[in-house]
N, CA, C and O atoms as a DFTB+ gen file, in Angstrom:
624 C
 N C O
     1  1      46.476      70.429     -14.404
     2  2      46.908      71.151     -13.238
     3  2      45.879      71.006     -12.109
     4  3      46.246      70.831     -10.948
     5  1      44.598      71.081     -12.458
     6  2      43.544      70.937     -11.448
     7  2      43.604      69.551     -10.812
     8  3      43.532      69.416      -9.590
     9  1      43.735      68.530     -11.645
    10  2      43.787      67.161     -11.109
    11  2      44.982      66.967     -10.185
    12  3      44.868      66.321      -9.143
    13  1      46.119      67.520     -10.563
    14  2      47.323      67.405      -9.728
    15  2      47.130      68.142      -8.401
    16  3      47.533      67.648      -7.348
    17  1      46.514      69.322      -8.456
    18  2      46.262      70.091      -7.232
    19  2      45.303      69.336      -6.321
    20  3      45.517      69.270      -5.111
    21  1      44.255      68.771      -6.890
    22  2      43.305      67.979      -6.103
    23  2      44.015      66.793      -5.450
    24  3      43.795      66.511      -4.272
    25  1      44.853      66.107      -6.200
    26  2      45.604      64.970      -5.644
    27  2      46.480      65.421      -4.484
    28  3      46.559      64.738      -3.462
    29  1      47.133      66.559      -4.635
    30  2      47.990      67.061      -3.563
    31  2      47.169      67.473      -2.342
    32  3      47.562      67.194      -1.209
    33  1      46.042      68.130      -2.564
    34  2      45.206      68.558      -1.436
    35  2      44.693      67.367      -0.633
    36  3      44.513      67.466       0.581
    37  1      44.460      66.253      -1.300
    38  2      43.981      65.060      -0.601
    39  2      45.026      64.477       0.340
    40  3      44.707      63.626       1.171
    41  1      46.277      64.929       0.218
    42  2      47.332      64.434       1.106
    43  2      47.642      65.411       2.236
    44  3      48.526      65.148       3.052
    45  1      46.933      66.527       2.294
    46  2      47.216      67.532       3.322
    47  2      46.287      67.353       4.524
    48  3      45.170      66.849       4.401
    49  1      46.778      67.776       5.678
    50  2      45.954      67.683       6.890
    51  2      44.798      68.684       6.838
    52  3      43.717      68.398       7.352
    53  1      45.007      69.846       6.228
    54  2      43.967      70.873       6.177
    55  2      42.985      70.661       5.041
    56  3      41.836      71.093       5.129
    57  1      43.417      70.003       3.978
    58  2      42.570      69.856       2.800
    59  2      41.657      68.662       2.837
    60  3      40.580      68.679       2.241
    61  1      42.078      67.612       3.537
    62  2      41.294      66.383       3.469
    63  2      41.089      65.726       4.825
    64  3      40.366      64.738       4.948
    65  1      41.720      66.273       5.816
    66  2      41.583      65.721       7.165
    67  2      41.039      66.793       8.093
    68  3      40.682      67.885       7.651
    69  1      40.978      66.490       9.337
    70  2      40.299      67.366      10.289
    71  2      41.276      68.152      11.155
    72  3      41.064      68.280      12.361
    73  1      42.330      68.672      10.567
    74  2      43.305      69.431      11.343
    75  2      42.902      70.908      11.374
    76  3      42.575      71.492      10.341
    77  1      42.929      71.489      12.536
    78  2      42.532      72.896      12.673
    79  2      43.573      73.707      13.431
    80  3      43.279      74.803      13.909
    81  1      44.764      73.186      13.544
    82  2      45.826      73.850      14.295
    83  2      46.611      74.808      13.397
    84  3      46.729      74.609      12.188
    85  1      47.138      75.848      14.031
    86  2      47.962      76.804      13.294
    87  2      47.228      77.397      12.107
    88  3      46.103      77.880      12.238
    89  1      47.861      77.357      10.961
    90  2      47.262      77.931       9.757
    91  2      46.310      76.982       9.036
    92  3      45.756      77.335       7.994
    93  1      46.118      75.795       9.574
    94  2      45.298      74.791       8.883
    95  2      43.841      75.216       8.707
    96  3      43.246      74.939       7.666
    97  1      43.258      75.881       9.702
    98  2      41.854      76.306       9.577
    99  2      41.677      77.207       8.361
   100  3      40.772      76.999       7.553
   101  1      42.542      78.204       8.235
   102  2      42.418      79.147       7.122
   103  2      42.814      78.507       5.790
   104  3      42.252      78.838       4.746
   105  1      43.768      77.607       5.830
   106  2      44.153      76.888       4.607
   107  2      43.001      76.015       4.117
   108  3      42.823      75.836       2.912
   109  1      42.223      75.476       5.045
   110  2      41.056      74.675       4.660
   111  2      40.019      75.532       3.940
   112  3      39.334      75.051       3.037
   113  1      39.901      76.804       4.337
   114  2      38.975      77.704       3.631
   115  2      39.429      77.937       2.191
   116  3      38.611      77.995       1.273
   117  1      40.723      78.068       2.009
   118  2      41.248      78.235       0.651
   119  2      40.974      76.969      -0.154
   120  3      40.634      77.034      -1.336
   121  1      41.125      75.826       0.493
   122  2      40.814      74.557      -0.165
   123  2      39.331      74.504      -0.529
   124  3      38.977      74.074      -1.627
   125  1      38.471      74.936       0.378
   126  2      37.031      74.954       0.105
   127  2      36.730      75.814      -1.117
   128  3      35.944      75.418      -1.978
   129  1      37.338      76.969      -1.195
   130  2      37.093      77.845      -2.348
   131  2      37.521      77.161      -3.641
   132  3      36.794      77.196      -4.634
   133  1      38.682      76.547      -3.632
   134  2      39.185      75.870      -4.818
   135  2      38.298      74.688      -5.192
   136  3      37.838      74.589      -6.329
   137  1      38.058      73.797      -4.242
   138  2      37.278      72.582      -4.516
   139  2      35.840      72.951      -4.880
   140  3      35.233      72.321      -5.746
   141  1      35.298      73.970      -4.219
   142  2      33.926      74.398      -4.503
   143  2      33.729      74.950      -5.899
   144  3      32.605      74.976      -6.400
   145  1      34.807      75.394      -6.539
   146  2      34.674      75.958      -7.885
   147  2      35.144      75.016      -8.987
   148  3      34.707      75.152     -10.130
   149  1      36.027      74.062      -8.676
   150  2      36.575      73.221      -9.749
   151  2      36.158      71.749      -9.663
   152  3      36.430      70.977     -10.582
   153  1      35.513      71.361      -8.587
   154  2      35.214      69.952      -8.387
   155  2      33.720      69.733      -8.173
   156  3      33.006      70.618      -7.702
   157  1      33.273      68.553      -8.524
   158  2      31.888      68.193      -8.235
   159  2      31.826      67.176      -7.095
   160  3      30.836      66.460      -6.944
   161  1      32.882      67.122      -6.303
   162  2      32.953      66.210      -5.164
   163  2      32.169      66.810      -3.995
   164  3      32.742      67.466      -3.126
   165  1      30.869      66.581      -3.986
   166  2      29.967      67.173      -3.004
   167  2      30.311      66.713      -1.587
   168  3      30.176      67.482      -0.636
   169  1      30.741      65.496      -1.447
   170  2      31.092      64.989      -0.115
   171  2      32.269      65.774       0.446
   172  3      32.248      66.176       1.609
   173  1      33.288      65.993      -0.362
   174  2      34.463      66.745       0.084
   175  2      34.084      68.179       0.429
   176  3      34.495      68.711       1.460
   177  1      33.302      68.793      -0.438
   178  2      32.866      70.169      -0.184
   179  2      32.079      70.243       1.118
   180  3      32.329      71.112       1.954
   181  1      31.133      69.334       1.284
   182  2      30.326      69.330       2.514
   183  2      31.176      69.056       3.751
   184  3      30.905      69.605       4.819
   185  1      32.192      68.222       3.623
   186  2      33.092      67.977       4.754
   187  2      33.867      69.239       5.119
   188  3      34.078      69.515       6.300
   189  1      34.291      70.002       4.122
   190  2      34.997      71.259       4.398
   191  2      34.053      72.288       5.033
   192  3      34.468      73.064       5.894
   193  1      32.798      72.291       4.610
   194  2      31.804      73.182       5.226
   195  2      31.578      72.782       6.685
   196  3      31.535      73.639       7.567
   197  1      31.435      71.485       6.934
   198  2      31.272      71.004       8.314
   199  2      32.489      71.372       9.158
   200  3      32.353      71.763      10.317
   201  1      33.656      71.249       8.583
   202  2      34.908      71.603       9.252
   203  2      34.884      73.081       9.640
   204  3      35.230      73.430      10.769
   205  1      34.482      73.942       8.721
   206  2      34.394      75.377       9.020
   207  2      33.445      75.606      10.204
   208  3      33.788      76.304      11.157
   209  1      32.272      75.021      10.132
   210  2      31.271      75.210      11.194
   211  2      31.738      74.648      12.534
   212  3      31.440      75.213      13.586
   213  1      32.452      73.560      12.495
   214  2      32.924      72.915      13.722
   215  2      33.983      73.753      14.435
   216  3      33.969      73.851      15.662
   217  1      34.903      74.359      13.678
   218  2      36.047      75.021      14.296
   219  2      36.011      76.544      14.246
   220  3      36.842      77.186      14.887
   221  1      35.100      77.132      13.525
   222  2      35.104      78.591      13.398
   223  2      34.931      79.291      14.741
   224  3      35.609      80.283      15.008
   225  1      34.048      78.799      15.577
   226  2      33.797      79.437      16.866
   227  2      34.767      79.041      17.965
   228  3      34.650      79.508      19.098
   229  1      35.714      78.191      17.638
   230  2      36.642      77.666      18.633
   231  2      37.531      78.756      19.240
   232  3      37.805      78.740      20.440
   233  1      37.969      79.676      18.430
   234  2      38.787      80.802      18.887
   235  2      38.280      82.064      18.199
   236  3      37.569      81.998      17.196
   237  1      38.654      83.207      18.750
   238  2      38.283      84.464      18.106
   239  2      39.050      84.571      16.788
   240  3      40.262      84.361      16.745
   241  1      38.335      84.897      15.724
   242  2      38.957      84.974      14.401
   243  2      38.780      86.373      13.832
   244  3      37.875      87.111      14.223
   245  1      39.639      86.714      12.924
   246  2      39.560      87.983      12.210
   247  2      38.237      88.033      11.438
   248  3      37.772      87.010      10.938
   249  1      37.639      89.213      11.343
   250  2      36.354      89.340      10.634
   251  2      36.471      88.932       9.172
   252  3      35.473      88.576       8.546
   253  1      37.662      88.979       8.634
   254  2      37.855      88.562       7.250
   255  2      37.576      87.091       7.019
   256  3      37.330      86.672       5.887
   257  1      37.612      86.302       8.087
   258  2      37.369      84.866       7.951
   259  2      35.952      84.591       7.467
   260  3      35.760      83.820       6.527
   261  1      34.969      85.205       8.091
   262  2      33.584      84.974       7.669
   263  2      33.346      85.538       6.271
   264  3      32.610      84.955       5.475
   265  1      33.974      86.678       5.980
   266  2      33.828      87.243       4.629
   267  2      34.408      86.286       3.589
   268  3      33.818      86.109       2.524
   269  1      35.539      85.674       3.876
   270  2      36.144      84.734       2.932
   271  2      35.259      83.495       2.786
   272  3      35.114      82.948       1.693
   273  1      34.677      83.066       3.888
   274  2      33.747      81.937       3.830
   275  2      32.556      82.282       2.946
   276  3      32.130      81.474       2.121
   277  1      32.022      83.488       3.124
   278  2      30.902      83.917       2.272
   279  2      31.319      83.997       0.813
   280  3      30.519      83.700      -0.073
   281  1      32.558      84.393       0.549
   282  2      33.069      84.388      -0.819
   283  2      33.067      82.964      -1.367
   284  3      32.648      82.733      -2.501
   285  1      33.531      82.018      -0.566
   286  2      33.515      80.611      -0.983
   287  2      32.102      80.174      -1.355
   288  3      31.893      79.542      -2.391
   289  1      31.142      80.511      -0.512
   290  2      29.753      80.128      -0.768
   291  2      29.228      80.776      -2.042
   292  3      28.474      80.155      -2.790
   293  1      29.619      82.007      -2.289
   294  2      29.111      82.733      -3.460
   295  2      29.603      82.131      -4.766
   296  3      28.986      82.333      -5.812
   297  1      30.699      81.400      -4.719
   298  2      31.288      80.856      -5.940
   299  2      30.933      79.401      -6.208
   300  3      31.190      78.893      -7.299
   301  1      30.352      78.734      -5.238
   302  2      30.027      77.320      -5.458
   303  2      28.581      77.175      -5.928
   304  3      27.787      78.106      -5.795
   305  1      28.241      76.013      -6.474
   306  2      26.862      75.805      -6.935
   307  2      25.858      76.048      -5.808
   308  3      26.075      75.645      -4.665
   309  1      24.768      76.707      -6.152
   310  2      23.781      77.113      -5.150
   311  2      23.186      75.927      -4.402
   312  3      22.931      76.032      -3.202
   313  1      22.960      74.814      -5.070
   314  2      22.359      73.668      -4.382
   315  2      23.252      73.164      -3.252
   316  3      22.747      72.610      -2.275
   317  1      24.548      73.342      -3.364
   318  2      25.468      72.944      -2.298
   319  2      25.548      74.034      -1.232
   320  3      25.538      73.745      -0.035
   321  1      25.628      75.283      -1.674
   322  2      25.826      76.407      -0.756
   323  2      24.554      76.840      -0.032
   324  3      24.636      77.446       1.036
   325  1      23.395      76.547      -0.582
   326  2      22.136      77.084      -0.058
   327  2      21.929      76.857       1.438
   328  3      21.568      77.807       2.133
   329  1      22.137      75.651       1.975
   330  2      21.914      75.490       3.426
   331  2      22.774      76.439       4.266
   332  3      22.331      76.916       5.311
   333  1      23.987      76.710       3.817
   334  2      24.860      77.624       4.550
   335  2      24.458      79.076       4.323
   336  3      24.442      79.867       5.265
   337  1      24.138      79.428       3.105
   338  2      23.718      80.805       2.827
   339  2      22.429      81.101       3.583
   340  3      22.235      82.214       4.070
   341  1      21.546      80.105       3.682
   342  2      20.302      80.277       4.440
   343  2      20.582      80.742       5.874
   344  3      19.833      81.552       6.420
   345  1      21.652      80.236       6.479
   346  2      22.001      80.615       7.856
   347  2      22.323      82.101       7.971
   348  3      22.048      82.730       8.993
   349  1      22.904      82.649       6.918
   350  2      23.391      84.029       6.953
   351  2      22.559      84.975       6.089
   352  3      22.852      86.168       6.011
   353  1      21.541      84.454       5.454
   354  2      20.777      85.244       4.481
   355  2      20.250      86.551       5.068
   356  3      20.390      87.608       4.453
   357  1      19.650      86.485       6.244
   358  2      19.089      87.691       6.844
   359  2      20.199      88.713       7.124
   360  3      20.043      89.896       6.821
   361  1      21.307      88.261       7.696
   362  2      22.419      89.169       7.977
   363  2      22.988      89.763       6.687
   364  3      23.262      90.961       6.621
   365  1      23.162      88.934       5.678
   366  2      23.692      89.424       4.401
   367  2      22.748      90.458       3.791
   368  3      23.180      91.508       3.315
   369  1      21.475      90.149       3.814
   370  2      20.477      91.063       3.261
   371  2      20.508      92.391       4.009
   372  3      20.489      93.455       3.391
   373  1      20.557      92.331       5.338
   374  2      20.600      93.563       6.132
   375  2      21.857      94.377       5.857
   376  3      21.802      95.607       5.835
   377  1      22.977      93.717       5.648
   378  2      24.225      94.438       5.343
   379  2      24.143      95.123       3.980
   380  3      24.754      96.172       3.778
   381  1      23.415      94.552       3.069
   382  2      23.232      95.195       1.763
   383  2      22.229      96.337       1.842
   384  3      22.439      97.401       1.260
   385  1      21.157      96.115       2.553
   386  2      20.024      97.028       2.562
   387  2      20.180      98.175       3.554
   388  3      19.785      99.304       3.263
   389  1      20.739      97.902       4.697
   390  2      20.686      98.871       5.793
   391  2      22.022      99.472       6.197
   392  3      22.089     100.193       7.192
   393  1      23.067      99.200       5.469
   394  2      24.368      99.696       5.902
   395  2      25.034     100.496       4.801
   396  3      24.765     100.323       3.612
   397  1      25.900     101.365       5.240
   398  2      26.759     102.079       4.306
   399  2      28.189     101.870       4.779
   400  3      28.428     101.513       5.932
   401  1      29.115     102.091       3.897
   402  2      30.508     101.824       4.199
   403  2      31.349     103.050       3.875
   404  3      31.166     103.691       2.840
   405  1      32.275     103.366       4.780
   406  2      33.133     104.521       4.562
   407  2      34.067     104.252       3.391
   408  3      34.408     103.108       3.092
   409  1      34.465     105.320       2.748
   410  2      35.370     105.214       1.604
   411  2      36.502     106.221       1.785
   412  3      36.852     106.949       0.855
   413  1      37.068     106.256       2.983
   414  2      38.057     107.268       3.327
   415  2      39.481     106.933       2.898
   416  3      40.272     107.832       2.612
   417  1      39.807     105.654       2.852
   418  2      41.186     105.272       2.566
   419  2      41.253     104.429       1.296
   420  3      40.232     104.001       0.757
   421  1      42.472     104.203       0.835
   422  2      42.672     103.321      -0.319
   423  2      42.167     101.920      -0.006
   424  3      41.586     101.255      -0.864
   425  1      42.392     101.473       1.231
   426  2      41.910     100.164       1.640
   427  2      40.385     100.100       1.586
   428  3      39.828      99.118       1.095
   429  1      39.706     101.128       2.083
   430  2      38.238     101.184       2.019
   431  2      37.768     101.083       0.575
   432  3      36.849     100.326       0.263
   433  1      38.400     101.846      -0.296
   434  2      37.987     101.885      -1.704
   435  2      38.272     100.565      -2.414
   436  3      37.608     100.226      -3.394
   437  1      39.253      99.827      -1.922
   438  2      39.577      98.538      -2.532
   439  2      38.696      97.416      -2.005
   440  3      38.240      96.576      -2.780
   441  1      38.448      97.389      -0.698
   442  2      37.796      96.230      -0.092
   443  2      36.276      96.339       0.009
   444  3      35.584      95.343      -0.203
   445  1      35.744      97.495       0.321
   446  2      34.298      97.595       0.554
   447  2      33.444      97.244      -0.667
   448  3      32.426      96.572      -0.502
   449  1      33.803      97.661      -1.873
   450  2      33.000      97.200      -3.024
   451  2      33.038      95.683      -3.189
   452  3      32.038      95.076      -3.573
   453  1      34.177      95.074      -2.903
   454  2      34.288      93.616      -3.002
   455  2      33.366      92.952      -1.984
   456  3      32.676      91.984      -2.305
   457  1      33.355      93.470      -0.762
   458  2      32.508      92.893       0.283
   459  2      31.029      92.971      -0.104
   460  3      30.280      92.012       0.084
   461  1      30.619      94.114      -0.642
   462  2      29.219      94.246      -1.063
   463  2      28.892      93.309      -2.218
   464  3      27.778      92.793      -2.300
   465  1      29.842      93.087      -3.103
   466  2      29.601      92.158      -4.214
   467  2      29.523      90.713      -3.734
   468  3      28.787      89.911      -4.309
   469  1      30.269      90.373      -2.691
   470  2      30.141      89.037      -2.093
   471  2      28.721      88.853      -1.570
   472  3      28.088      87.826      -1.815
   473  1      28.230      89.848      -0.856
   474  2      26.854      89.779      -0.339
   475  2      25.863      89.677      -1.484
   476  3      24.976      88.823      -1.475
   477  1      26.017      90.548      -2.469
   478  2      25.111      90.537      -3.623
   479  2      25.105      89.175      -4.300
   480  3      24.040      88.648      -4.620
   481  1      26.272      88.605      -4.518
   482  2      26.357      87.336      -5.237
   483  2      25.694      86.192      -4.477
   484  3      25.162      85.267      -5.089
   485  1      25.724      86.250      -3.164
   486  2      25.022      85.231      -2.378
   487  2      23.515      85.460      -2.391
   488  3      22.749      84.531      -2.645
   489  1      23.096      86.667      -2.123
   490  2      21.669      86.985      -2.037
   491  2      20.971      86.852      -3.395
   492  3      19.827      86.404      -3.464
   493  1      21.646      87.233      -4.451
   494  2      21.038      87.203      -5.791
   495  2      20.763      85.788      -6.286
   496  3      20.081      85.611      -7.295
   497  1      21.281      84.785      -5.594
   498  2      21.005      83.399      -5.975
   499  2      19.569      83.003      -5.659
   500  3      19.044      82.041      -6.221
   501  1      18.943      83.744      -4.765
   502  2      17.541      83.475      -4.428
   503  2      16.648      84.147      -5.456
   504  3      16.893      85.280      -5.870
   505  1      15.623      83.438      -5.855
   506  2      14.726      83.949      -6.897
   507  2      14.162      85.328      -6.556
   508  3      14.051      86.188      -7.431
   509  1      13.804      85.541      -5.286
   510  2      13.192      86.823      -4.918
   511  2      14.170      87.996      -4.987
   512  3      13.754      89.154      -4.979
   513  1      15.475      87.694      -5.055
   514  2      16.483      88.761      -5.154
   515  2      17.269      88.704      -6.451
   516  3      18.288      89.380      -6.592
   517  1      16.814      87.920      -7.380
   518  2      17.512      87.786      -8.657
   519  2      17.675      89.121      -9.375
   520  3      18.603      89.296     -10.165
   521  1      16.784      90.049      -9.105
   522  2      16.820      91.355      -9.773
   523  2      18.071      92.175      -9.435
   524  3      18.358      93.153     -10.126
   525  1      18.818      91.805      -8.397
   526  2      20.015      92.580      -8.031
   527  2      21.302      92.001      -8.615
   528  3      22.376      92.568      -8.415
   529  1      21.213      90.893      -9.326
   530  2      22.418      90.160      -9.724
   531  2      23.425      90.972     -10.528
   532  3      24.621      90.684     -10.473
   533  1      22.975      91.972     -11.269
   534  2      23.892      92.773     -12.082
   535  2      24.161      94.158     -11.500
   536  3      24.865      94.960     -12.113
   537  1      23.614      94.437     -10.344
   538  2      23.810      95.761      -9.731
   539  2      25.190      95.896      -9.123
   540  3      25.807      94.922      -8.693
   541  1      25.651      97.130      -9.103
   542  2      26.950      97.441      -8.515
   543  2      26.753      98.374      -7.320
   544  3      25.806      99.160      -7.294
   545  1      27.634      98.288      -6.342
   546  2      27.596      99.261      -5.250
   547  2      27.858     100.659      -5.822
   548  3      28.475     100.799      -6.878
   549  1      27.389     101.675      -5.125
   550  2      27.605     103.045      -5.603
   551  2      27.964     103.947      -4.432
   552  3      27.602     103.681      -3.286
   553  1      28.678     105.011      -4.742
   554  2      29.051     105.994      -3.732
   555  2      28.045     107.133      -3.794
   556  3      27.821     107.727      -4.849
   557  1      27.446     107.426      -2.651
   558  2      26.509     108.537      -2.549
   559  2      27.314     109.833      -2.545
   560  3      28.193     110.021      -1.703
   561  1      27.018     110.711      -3.474
   562  2      27.773     111.965      -3.592
   563  2      27.587     112.881      -2.385
   564  3      28.464     113.694      -2.093
   565  1      26.469     112.764      -1.683
   566  2      26.213     113.637      -0.536
   567  2      27.081     113.303       0.670
   568  3      27.608     114.200       1.327
   569  1      27.232     112.001       0.964
   570  2      27.988     111.644       2.169
   571  2      29.292     110.898       1.871
   572  3      30.069     110.628       2.787
   573  1      29.540     110.563       0.608
   574  2      30.785     109.900       0.235
   575  2      30.891     108.457       0.678
   576  3      31.978     107.879       0.645
   577  1      29.780     107.862       1.091
   578  2      29.779     106.487       1.585
   579  2      29.285     105.535       0.489
   580  3      28.587     105.936      -0.442
   581  1      29.667     104.274       0.633
   582  2      29.295     103.248      -0.324
   583  2      27.989     102.586       0.100
   584  3      27.802     102.238       1.266
   585  1      27.092     102.418      -0.863
   586  2      25.774     101.813      -0.627
   587  2      25.496     100.765      -1.695
   588  3      26.200     100.650      -2.698
   589  1      24.440     100.009      -1.430
   590  2      23.933      99.067      -2.426
   591  2      22.428      99.252      -2.509
   592  3      21.735      99.231      -1.492
   593  1      21.930      99.432      -3.710
   594  2      20.500      99.681      -3.932
   595  2      19.745      98.347      -3.990
   596  3      19.939      97.553      -4.910
   597  1      18.896      98.117      -3.010
   598  2      18.097      96.903      -2.941
   599  2      16.657      97.103      -3.429
   600  3      15.858      96.166      -3.416
   601  1      16.333      98.320      -3.855
   602  2      14.971      98.544      -4.320
   603  2      14.690      97.730      -5.571
   604  3      15.561      97.552      -6.423
   605  1      13.462      97.238      -5.670
   606  2      13.103      96.458      -6.855
   607  2      13.106      97.324      -8.101
   608  3      13.451      96.851      -9.185
   609  1      12.734      98.562      -7.961
   610  2      12.848      99.516      -9.055
   611  2      14.187     100.212      -8.884
   612  3      14.361     101.010      -7.963
   613  1      15.122      99.920      -9.753
   614  2      16.482     100.472      -9.624
   615  2      16.510     101.892     -10.157
   616  3      16.677     102.118     -11.355
   617  1      16.345     102.837      -9.258
   618  2      16.339     104.252      -9.648
   619  2      17.414     104.995      -8.830
   620  3      17.160     105.435      -7.708
   621  1      18.560     105.118      -9.387
   622  2      19.633     105.843      -8.695
   623  2      19.790     107.191      -9.358
   624  3      20.636     107.986      -8.949
């Protein structure tokens, strides 16, 4: 099934060519996630990363786009993803360390823990942050907001 999907993606404008019109930009991100996890075709993966960087700033995009891109990076081998994660490392670290997230709605409760885990999974790939790899976000009972503990001594 994987081989057949790869063969089909190679015939698409969004999966293997440089089309960024309509839904193609976002479809290419889905292709990146798939290829980044099931294939060792580094050239294809790097081309999809270049494609993202080339067209991401072209128009205003939903904030979910960068989060999905970070999800893609978190799932691919670190040696491939590292140059891209390096670009966002400081921002990702700050979002884990210095921010809290509301948990008022069902959507908040569903999405915010996932977003923090995306950040954790990217940051924990670095040796200096390896200690957070198994940590989970937690809700502070005092304010009801979601946090992530970045302290080296995990004392919650």
